[in-house]
N, C-alpha and C positions, 0 to 999 in steps of 0.2 A: 211779123212785127219786128221792128228794129230792137235788138237786145237792150240797148241803152235805155230806150223809152220804157220797155217792160220792167227793167230793174228799178228805175226811178219811181215808177208808179207803184210797184209792190213795196218799195221801201217806206212809203207813206203810212202803210198800215201793218208792216211786219214788226213783230216784237223783237226785242233784243235777243241775241242768241243765248240759249240756256247753257249753264255750266254742266258739264258731264262728269260722271263718276270716273270721275277719272279711273427585295433583299431577303433577310430572314423572315420565316413565315409570320411569326407574331409581330415583328417590326412592321411588315407590310400591312398587316391587319390594323395595327395601331395607327399607321399613317393614314389609312383609308378612313378610319373613324374620326381621326383628327380633322381630316379634310371636310367630312360631313359637318362636324361641329363648327368649323370655321365658316362654312357656307351659311350657316344660320345667322351669322352676324354681318354678312355682306350687304351692302347697298347696291342696287343695280346701277350699272353704268348709264350715264345720260344718253338717251337715244338721239340718233342723228336727226336733223331737221327734215321733216317730211315735205315732199313737194305738195303744193296746193292742189286739192282735188279738182278735176275738171268739172265744168258746168254740166249737171246731169241732163238738163233740158237739151243742150246741144248734142248730146250723145243718144237721145231718145229716138225711137222709130219715127220716121217722117210722118206717118199717119197719126200717131199719138201726139207728136209735136204740133201738128196742124189743129187737132181738136183742142189742145191746150191753149194755143194762141187765140183760136176762135172763142173759147170759153172766157178767156181773159178779156177780150174786147167786149163781149156781151156783158160781163160783170161791170166793167168800167163805164159802159154806156148807161147802165141802170143799177147803180150801187145799192139801192134800197130793196131790190128784188132778191129775196133770200134763196129762191130756187136757182137763180142764175149764179149766185155766190157759191151755193153748194155744188153746182155742176162744175164750176171752176175748181173747187177744192178736190173733187173726184179726179178731174183731168190732171191736176198738179200731182196727185199721188201716183197716177199711172206713169208719169215721166220722172218720178223720184224727186220732185221739188217739194220736199216735205215742209220746209219752212214757209214756202208760199202757201201751201194748204193750211198750215197752222194760222197764218195771218188772216186768211179768208174766213176760217171757222171761228176764230176769236172775234172777228168783226160781226159775225152773225149773232154771237152771244151778247155782244154789246147792244144790238138792236132788240133781240128777244132772248132773255136769259133762260126761259123755260123750254129748253131743247135738249132732252137727255141724250138723244142719238148723236147730236153734235158734240156734247161733252164726252161721249164714248169715243168718237172718232179722234177728238183732240188727245184724249188719254192714250189711245193706241199710237198716235203719231209721236207723242213725247216718249212713249215706251220704246218705239223703234229707234229714236235718236239717243236712247240711253239716259234720258232725263227722268228717272223713276219717281222722284218726289213730285215733280210737276204732273207726271202722269197720274200718280195716286190722287192728287188734289182734284183733277178733273173727273176721274172715275168715281171718287167718293161722292162728289156733289151730284153726279148723274143719278146715283141711287136715292138722293134726297128729293128728287122731283116727284110730284104726285102721279100715280098711275104709270109707273115705269113699265114698258113692255117686257114680257117675260124673256124674249130673246136678248134684249139689251141687258137685263139683270144677269143673265147667265154669262154673257161675254165679259161683263164688268167683273163678276166674281172670279172668273178664270184669270183675267189680267191682274187683279189685286193679289191673288194667290202667288202668281209668278213673280210679281214685284217683291212681295214679302220674302220669297226665297232668294231672289237676286240681291236684295239689300242686306240679307242676313250674313253674318260672318261665318256661318256654318253651312256647308254644302254636303249633303249625303247622296250617295248613289250606289248602285250595286246590282247584282243579279244572282239568281239561283237556277242551276241547271241540273236536272235529274233524269235518270232513265235506266234502261237495261242494255247490257252489252254482252255479246257472245264473242269468245276468243278461241281460236283453234289450238292455241298453246298458251294458256293462262299463266303457266309457271316459267315461261321463257327458257325451257329446258331443251336439250338436244333431242332430236327425233329418234335417233338410234341408241343402241346400248353400247356401242364401241367408243371408249374414252381412253385417256392416258392417266396413269397413276404411278408416281415415283419413277417416271421415265419409261414405263412399260405399258403395253396394250392391256386394257382391262375391260371388264364387262360391267356396265352400269345396271343396277337393279331397275326393273321396269317401273317401280314406284316413283323413280326420279326422272323418268323421261317425260316428254311433252304430254300435257293433258288438256283436253278441251273443257271449257267451263263457261258458265254465265255469271254475271255479277250485277248487283244493284249499285249504282254510283250516284253521288251527289257532289256537286261543285258549287261552293258559295263564294262570291266575291263582294266585298264592301269597300267603299272609299269615302273618306271624310276629308274635306278641305276646310281649314280655318284661315279665312282671308285676313291678311295683315294690312290694316288700314293705313299704317305709316308708309307702306311700300306698295304703290299701285301695281296690281297684277300679281303680287307675291302671295304665297300661302304656305301653311304647314300642311303637308299632304300625308295622310296615313292610310294604309291599305291592310286588309285582312283576307287571306285565302284559306279556305277549308275544303279539303278533299276527303271523301269517304267512299271506299269501295268494299263491298262484302261479297265474297264468292259463295256460290251455291255448294260446291264440293271442296275445292282446294283452299280451305280456310287458312293454310299456312302463308298464302300470299294476300290475305286481306290487307288493305292499305289505308292508313289514316295520316293526313298531312295537315299541319297548321303552320302558316307562315305569316309574319307580321312585318310591315315596313313603315317607317316614319321619318320625315325630314322636310327641309324647306325646298319649295319650288319657286324659282325666281324667273321673271321674264328676261329674255335675252335677245338683243339685236346685234348683228355683226354687219356693219355697213359694207356693202359690196358683195356679201354672201347671202344673207337672209335678214328680214326685218320682223319675222314672226317665229319665235322659238322660246324655249325654256330650258333651264338647267335645274336638275333635281338631284340633291344629295340625300342619301337615306341610310339608316341603319336597318339591318335585317336580323330577324330571329326566326329559327325554324325548328320544328319538332316533328319527327316521323316515327310511326309505329308500323311494323310489318308482322303479320300473323298474330296480332294481339300483344306482341312484345315491343319494348323500346328498340328502335333500330338506330337512329342517330339524332342528335340535336346540334344546332349550329348557331353561330353568331358571326355577323360580318357587316359589311357596308358596301355601298355602291354609288355610282354616279351615272346619271342619264342625261343625254343631250337630245332634245327634240327640235327639229327645224323644218320649216316649210319654205324652202328657197324659191319655189315657183308654184304656179297654179297646178293643182292635181299632183303635187310632189310632197311626200312626207318621209323624213329621214329620222331614224332613232339609233343613237350610238350609246351602248351601255357597257360599263365595266364594273365588275363585282369581285369582292374577295370574301371568302368565308372560311372560318375555322370550324371543323366538324369533329364531334366526339361520337364515335360509334360504340355500341354496347353489345357485349357478347351474351349468349344464353345457351341453353342446352341444344337448341336446334342449330345455332350458328356460333360454335365455340371460338372461332378465330375472327369474329366480326370486328373486335376492337383493333385489329391490325390495320384497319382502313382509316383509323383516326389520323387526321392531318389537315391540310390546308388546300383550298381550291381557289384558283383565280380564273376569271373568264372575261372575254370581251366579245361583243356581237354588234353587227351593223345590219340594220333592217331598212329596206327601202320599199315604199309604196308609190307607184307611179301610175296615175290614171292615163289610159290611152284614149278612152272616150268616156262619156257620162255613165256608161254601163259596164265598162271593162277596166279592171285594174290589174297590173302585174306586181308581184311581190318578189323581193330578193332577200337572201340571207347569207351572210358570211359570219362565221363564229369560230372561236378557238378557246380552249380551256386547258389548264395545267393543274394536275393533282399531285400533291407531294405528301408522302407519309414516311414512316421510319423503315418501311420495307419496300425495296425497289420494285418488287413484282406487283405492288399495289399503286405505284406511281404510274401516271399515264399522261400523254399529251393527245388532245383530241381536236380535230378540225372538221368543220361542217360547212357545206354549201347547199343552198336550196333555192328553188324557184316555184312560183305558184301563180294562179290566175283566179280572180274573183269576177263573177259575171252576174249582173242584176238583170232580171227579166220579169215580164208579166205573162204567165201561161194562161192566156184567155180561155183556151179550150177546157182547162180544168176548173177555173173559177166559174165558168158558165154552167158546168155540171153540178157544182155545189153552190149555186147562187144563194146569196143570203147567209152563207156559212163562213166564207173567207172574205176578208177585205180586199177590194179591187184596187185601192189606191196605194197599197204597200207592196213593193216589189219582192219577189223571191230572190234568193241569192245562192249561187253554187260556187264552191271553191275547190280547186284541185291543186295539189302540190306534190313535189318530189324533192327529196334531199339525199345527199350522200354524206356519210359520216365515217371518218377514218380515225381509228384509235390505236395508238402504239404504247406498249407498256415498258417500264424501265428495266426489267430483267426477268429471267425465268423464275417460276415458282417451283421450288424443289419438290413439293408434295405432288405436283402434277407432272412436270417434265423439266428436269434441271438443264436440259440441252436446248430447250425451245422457249423463246420469248413470245408472249401472246401478242398477236396483231389481229384486230377486228375491223372488218369492212361492212358497213351497213347500207342498205337501200331502204328508204322509208317513203311510203306513198300514202296519200290520204285524199278522200273526196267527201265533201260535206254539202248538204243542201238544207237551207233554212227556209221554212214556210211560215210567214207571219199569220198568226191567228187573230191578233188584235194589236193595239199599240204597245202593249206590255208583254204579250205572250207570243212565243215562237216555237214551232215544232222543228226538230233537228234530226236528220238522218245522216249517219256518219259511217264511212267505210275506211278501213286502214289495213296496211300490210307492211310488216317489217321482215327483211331477209338479211341474216348475218352470216357471213363467211368468216372463218377464223383459222389462225395457224394451229389451233388446238381444237380437236373435235368436242371437247367438253363445253365449249362456249358457242358452238354453231347451232343456230335455230332459225325457224320461220314461224311467224304468227300472223294470222288474218283475223280481223275484228270487224264486227258490225254492231252498231248501237243505234237505238231509237230513244229520243227523249224530248223534253220540253224545257224551255228557258223562260223565266219571268224576270223582267227588269223593273227596278224601282229607283 
């Protein structure tokens, strides 16, 4: 069919387009927090004009396009035949001509208003176009029809619940991950007894060498977005992280962490670089307990840039500054000497190679400053990893009916190298040697979907540190098994 003829004929019964929803440490910290506050009052820059989207019908598969043209001819030849009109609407949906499908379905309702399935399909189409109020109107009236089929009522209820969530200014999401972990060196202590003390060789008590142990761990993440109606796509984003680990034997390394962040997230387009990104400025509050005692508390701020410059490419650039207050106790009498200021920057890249394979890259650097040069350090990290999605048919066949076959399994492997250099020698350890640590960190994780919300997770990890001082040299291998629940 000639495109111009098709467009003119459809325009006779097509509705109007629907509107869519549319320096010194403390000085550096103060500047970071001021930048976060300033970001909250910013208005996003006007986006560059987008090129007009191409005709979806012209880009459709030739066979689908042929069925679409044939269904359109049949509808035009017999406009009173609802079956032919509905067939055309289905063909239009297959080629992504949603407005053409809407026009056809609305004409069906004009002929016969008592068609709840047609109202359902119209609601679904308007939902797909982002016209949620129009979608709600059709879906609500679909339920008012007498003798609504059960499957129609179920789909309508699901759509209405999703519309309520999308139109709300409040968005909640999160996850809880819990399990058991075994570590060959839970205390991150040296494997041997030979250490340095006051510049001399010394023997470490066996109590303080590496110890294997198991622990119970729980990780909770929650995120809340408050959508700013005055700025399309902008929100106030707040997160909470809770980590709890209780050792079976080595209770001195029980760990509790609470970290909160909050700040504005604004949409960001940079013509010529990317047209889908965001800028997030946030304040950070952290509280950490180790072995049941206060370890440190911190306050700071950060900036995060997220960008999707190309298909299957995701970039995240983060910069943070934190002031940390460490607390001494009878077990760690010199812990307060670590009080200071930490600045860090990291660049993370996710690049899809295929639909099932993603490569991850990491570059990071951090600088820690205290009043004691032997606690100052500069750290550099580089890492690479692979994520692979797959369907292990031989396993799902063995446990048929127990695991979902439509959700892929995921395996991730990664390796990173971390180099840490300290600012000067610690006289209580060795006044002639400055500490230098070199780490290898490896991990392998497999996630098995149990349902849409539940996932089983098996994790393996290994850290190997070499150091210029034997006091800080260690190796640790870990295995954990747990489950994650998303909400």
